[in-house]
DSSP file (Angstrom, degrees, kcal/mol; ACC not computed):
  #  RESIDUE AA STRUCTURE BP1 BP2  ACC     N-H-->O    O-->H-N    N-H-->O    O-->H-N    TCO  KAPPA ALPHA  PHI   PSI    X-CA   Y-CA   Z-CA
    1    1 A X              0   0    0      0, 0.0     2,-0.2     0, 0.0     0, 0.0   0.000 360.0 360.0 360.0 135.2   18.2   28.2  -37.7
    2    2 A X        -     0   0    0      1,-0.1     2,-0.0     0, 0.0     0, 0.0  -0.575 360.0 -91.5-102.2 164.7   18.7   27.0  -34.2
    3    3 A X        -     0   0    0     -2,-0.2    -1,-0.1     1,-0.1     2,-0.1  -0.324  44.1-104.3 -71.1 154.2   16.3   25.4  -31.7
    4    4 A X    >>  -     0   0    0      1,-0.1     3,-1.1    -2,-0.0     4,-0.5  -0.389  33.9-107.7 -72.9 159.2   14.3   27.6  -29.3
    5    5 A X  G >4 S+     0   0    0      1,-0.3     3,-1.0     2,-0.2    -1,-0.1   0.861 119.9  55.7 -57.2 -38.5   15.5   27.6  -25.6
    6    6 A X  G 34 S+     0   0    0      1,-0.2    -1,-0.3     3,-0.0    -3,-0.0   0.745 103.4  55.5 -68.7 -21.6   12.5   25.6  -24.5
    7    7 A X  G <4 S+     0   0    0     -3,-1.1     2,-0.6     2,-0.1    -1,-0.2   0.560  87.8  89.3 -88.1  -7.4   13.5   22.8  -27.0
    8    8 A X    <<  -     0   0    0     -3,-1.0     2,-0.3    -4,-0.5    -1,-0.0  -0.827  62.9-166.1 -93.9 117.7   17.0   22.4  -25.7
    9    9 A X        -     0   0    0     -2,-0.6     2,-0.2     3,-0.0     3,-0.1  -0.793  17.5-126.5-104.6 144.4   17.1   19.8  -23.0
   10   10 A X        -     0   0    0     -2,-0.3     3,-0.1     1,-0.1    -1,-0.0  -0.528  45.9 -84.8 -81.0 156.7   19.9   19.2  -20.6
   11   11 A X        -     0   0    0     -2,-0.2    -1,-0.1     1,-0.1     2,-0.1  -0.308  50.4-105.8 -63.5 144.8   21.2   15.6  -20.4
   12   12 A X        -     0   0    0      1,-0.1    -1,-0.1    -3,-0.1    -3,-0.0  -0.434  22.5-162.1 -72.4 143.3   19.3   13.4  -18.0
   13   13 A X        -     0   0    0     -2,-0.1    -1,-0.1    -3,-0.1    -2,-0.1   0.500  41.0-114.4-103.6  -7.6   20.9   12.5  -14.7
   14   14 A X  S  > S+     0   0    0      3,-0.0     4,-1.8     4,-0.0     5,-0.1   0.570  79.8 123.3  87.2   8.7   18.7    9.5  -13.9
   15   15 A X  H  > S+     0   0    0      2,-0.2     4,-2.4     1,-0.2     5,-0.2   0.873  71.1  54.2 -71.4 -36.1   17.1   11.1  -10.8
   16   16 A X  H  > S+     0   0    0      1,-0.2     4,-2.3     2,-0.2    -1,-0.2   0.937 109.6  47.7 -62.6 -44.3   13.6   10.6  -12.2
   17   17 A X  H  > S+     0   0    0      1,-0.2     4,-2.2     2,-0.2    -1,-0.2   0.900 111.1  50.9 -61.6 -41.6   14.2    6.9  -12.7
   18   18 A X  H  X S+     0   0    0     -4,-1.8     4,-2.3     1,-0.2    -1,-0.2   0.901 110.3  49.7 -63.7 -41.0   15.6    6.6   -9.2
   19   19 A X  H  X S+     0   0    0     -4,-2.4     4,-2.3     2,-0.2    -2,-0.2   0.879 109.6  50.5 -64.4 -40.6   12.6    8.3   -7.7
   20   20 A X  H  X S+     0   0    0     -4,-2.3     4,-2.2     2,-0.2    -1,-0.2   0.897 111.5  49.1 -64.3 -40.6   10.2    6.1   -9.6
   21   21 A X  H  X S+     0   0    0     -4,-2.2     4,-2.6     2,-0.2    -2,-0.2   0.885 109.6  51.9 -65.4 -40.1   12.0    3.0   -8.4
   22   22 A X  H  X S+     0   0    0     -4,-2.3     4,-2.5     2,-0.2     5,-0.2   0.921 111.6  46.0 -62.9 -44.0   12.0    4.2   -4.8
   23   23 A X  H  X S+     0   0    0     -4,-2.3     4,-2.5     2,-0.2    -2,-0.2   0.895 112.0  51.4 -64.6 -39.3    8.2    4.8   -5.0
   24   24 A X  H  X S+     0   0    0     -4,-2.2     4,-2.1     2,-0.2    -2,-0.2   0.926 112.0  47.1 -66.7 -43.1    7.6    1.4   -6.6
   25   25 A X  H  X S+     0   0    0     -4,-2.6     4,-2.1     2,-0.2    -2,-0.2   0.938 114.2  46.4 -62.2 -46.5    9.7   -0.4   -3.8
   26   26 A X  H  X S+     0   0    0     -4,-2.5     4,-2.1     1,-0.2    -2,-0.2   0.917 113.1  49.6 -64.6 -42.5    8.0    1.5   -1.0
   27   27 A X  H  X S+     0   0    0     -4,-2.5     4,-1.9     1,-0.2    -1,-0.2   0.886 111.2  47.5 -66.6 -38.8    4.6    0.8   -2.4
   28   28 A X  H  X S+     0   0    0     -4,-2.1     4,-1.9     2,-0.2    -1,-0.2   0.869 111.2  52.0 -73.5 -32.3    5.1   -2.9   -2.9
   29   29 A X  H  X S+     0   0    0     -4,-2.1     4,-2.0     1,-0.2    -2,-0.2   0.896 110.2  48.5 -66.5 -38.5    6.6   -3.3    0.6
   30   30 A X  H  X S+     0   0    0     -4,-2.1     4,-2.4     2,-0.2    -1,-0.2   0.879 108.8  54.7 -65.6 -37.6    3.5   -1.6    2.0
   31   31 A X  H  X S+     0   0    0     -4,-1.9     4,-1.9     1,-0.2    -2,-0.2   0.914 109.2  46.3 -62.8 -43.5    1.3   -3.8    0.0
   32   32 A X  H  X S+     0   0    0     -4,-1.9     4,-2.1     2,-0.2    -1,-0.2   0.872 111.1  52.9 -68.6 -36.7    2.9   -7.0    1.4
   33   33 A X  H  X S+     0   0    0     -4,-2.0     4,-1.9     1,-0.2    -2,-0.2   0.913 109.2  49.5 -64.8 -41.4    2.7   -5.6    5.0
   34   34 A X  H  X S+     0   0    0     -4,-2.4     4,-0.9     1,-0.2    -1,-0.2   0.879 109.4  51.6 -66.1 -36.0   -1.0   -4.9    4.5
   35   35 A X  H  < S+     0   0    0     -4,-1.9     3,-0.3     1,-0.2    -1,-0.2   0.876 110.2  48.9 -68.5 -35.3   -1.6   -8.5    3.2
   36   36 A X  H  < S+     0   0    0     -4,-2.1    -1,-0.2     1,-0.2    -2,-0.2   0.851 112.6  48.6 -69.5 -33.3    0.2  -10.0    6.2
   37   37 A X  H  < S+     0   0    0     -4,-1.9    -1,-0.2    -5,-0.2    -2,-0.2   0.613  82.9 116.9 -83.4 -11.4   -1.8   -7.8    8.6
   38   38 A X  S  < S-     0   0    0     -4,-0.9     3,-0.1    -3,-0.3    -3,-0.0  -0.343  72.7-113.6 -58.6 129.2   -5.1   -8.7    7.0
   39   39 A X        -     0   0    0      1,-0.1     2,-0.3    -2,-0.1    -1,-0.1  -0.323  30.6-104.3 -67.1 148.6   -7.4  -10.6    9.4
   40   40 A X        -     0   0    0      1,-0.1    -1,-0.1    -3,-0.1     2,-0.1  -0.540  42.9-106.5 -71.9 132.4   -8.2  -14.2    8.7
   41   41 A X        -     0   0    0     -2,-0.3     2,-0.5     1,-0.1    -1,-0.1  -0.378  30.8-141.5 -64.6 133.4  -11.7  -14.5    7.4
   42   42 A X        -     0   0    0     -2,-0.1    -1,-0.1     1,-0.0     5,-0.0  -0.823  22.2-112.4 -95.4 130.6  -14.1  -16.0   10.0
   43   43 A X        -     0   0    0     -2,-0.5    -1,-0.0     1,-0.1     0, 0.0  -0.291  20.4-126.0 -60.5 147.9  -16.7  -18.4    8.7
   44   44 A X  S >  S+     0   0    0      2,-0.1     3,-1.4     3,-0.0     4,-0.2   0.545  74.4 116.1 -74.1  -5.1  -20.2  -17.1    9.0
   45   45 A X  T 3  S-     0   0    0      1,-0.3    -2,-0.0     2,-0.1     0, 0.0  -0.427  89.8  -2.8 -66.4 135.4  -21.4  -20.2   10.9
   46   46 A X  T 3> S+     0   0    0     -2,-0.1     4,-1.8     1,-0.1    -1,-0.3   0.799  82.6 151.5  58.1  33.3  -22.5  -19.4   14.4
   47   47 A X  H <>  +     0   0    0     -3,-1.4     4,-2.2     1,-0.2     5,-0.2   0.859  67.1  57.3 -65.9 -34.3  -21.6  -15.7   14.1
   48   48 A X  H  > S+     0   0    0     -4,-0.2     4,-2.3     1,-0.2    -1,-0.2   0.936 107.5  46.4 -62.3 -46.5  -24.3  -14.7   16.6
   49   49 A X  H  > S+     0   0    0      1,-0.2     4,-2.3     2,-0.2    -1,-0.2   0.885 110.5  53.7 -64.8 -36.7  -22.8  -16.9   19.3
   50   50 A X  H  X S+     0   0    0     -4,-1.8     4,-2.0     1,-0.2    -1,-0.2   0.891 108.8  49.4 -62.8 -39.6  -19.3  -15.6   18.5
   51   51 A X  H  X S+     0   0    0     -4,-2.2     4,-2.5     2,-0.2     5,-0.2   0.902 109.8  50.5 -66.8 -40.6  -20.5  -12.0   18.9
   52   52 A X  H  X S+     0   0    0     -4,-2.3     4,-2.5     1,-0.2    -2,-0.2   0.920 111.2  49.0 -60.5 -42.8  -22.1  -12.8   22.3
   53   53 A X  H  X S+     0   0    0     -4,-2.3     4,-1.9     2,-0.2    -2,-0.2   0.885 110.1  51.5 -65.7 -37.6  -18.9  -14.4   23.5
   54   54 A X  H  X>S+     0   0    0     -4,-2.0     5,-1.9     2,-0.2     4,-0.6   0.932 112.1  45.9 -65.1 -45.1  -16.9  -11.4   22.3
   55   55 A X  H ><5S+     0   0    0     -4,-2.5     3,-0.9     1,-0.2    -2,-0.2   0.898 110.8  53.9 -65.9 -39.1  -19.2   -9.0   24.2
   56   56 A X  H 3<5S+     0   0    0     -4,-2.5    -1,-0.2     1,-0.3    -2,-0.2   0.860 105.3  53.5 -62.6 -35.5  -19.1  -11.3   27.3
   57   57 A X  H 3<5S-     0   0    0     -4,-1.9    -1,-0.3    -5,-0.2    -2,-0.2   0.625 119.4-112.8 -76.2 -12.0  -15.2  -11.1   27.3
   58   58 A X  T <<5 +     0   0    0     -3,-0.9     2,-0.4    -4,-0.6    -3,-0.2   0.573  67.0 144.9  93.6  10.5  -15.5   -7.3   27.3
   59   59 A X      < -     0   0    0     -5,-1.9    -1,-0.3     1,-0.2    -2,-0.1  -0.715  29.5-170.4 -84.5 129.9  -14.1   -6.8   23.8
   60   60 A X              0   0    0     -2,-0.4    -1,-0.2     1,-0.1    -5,-0.1   0.871 360.0 360.0 -86.0 -40.9  -15.7   -3.8   22.0
   61   61 A X              0   0    0     -7,-0.1    -1,-0.1    -6,-0.0    -2,-0.1   0.367 360.0 360.0-125.7 360.0  -14.3   -4.2   18.5
């Protein structure tokens, strides 16, 4: 008795692994870029004065 057509697989060419590796590399690079772009946390001390100075300088955000 032979296997059914759905049970016979063709040999793997390695493209799935290559695609997984490409996605992993791209994702990790994006992660590091986002970490570098993350703003430096500003201490909460004197936050009100800092906001008034920001508005006075004309910066909206």
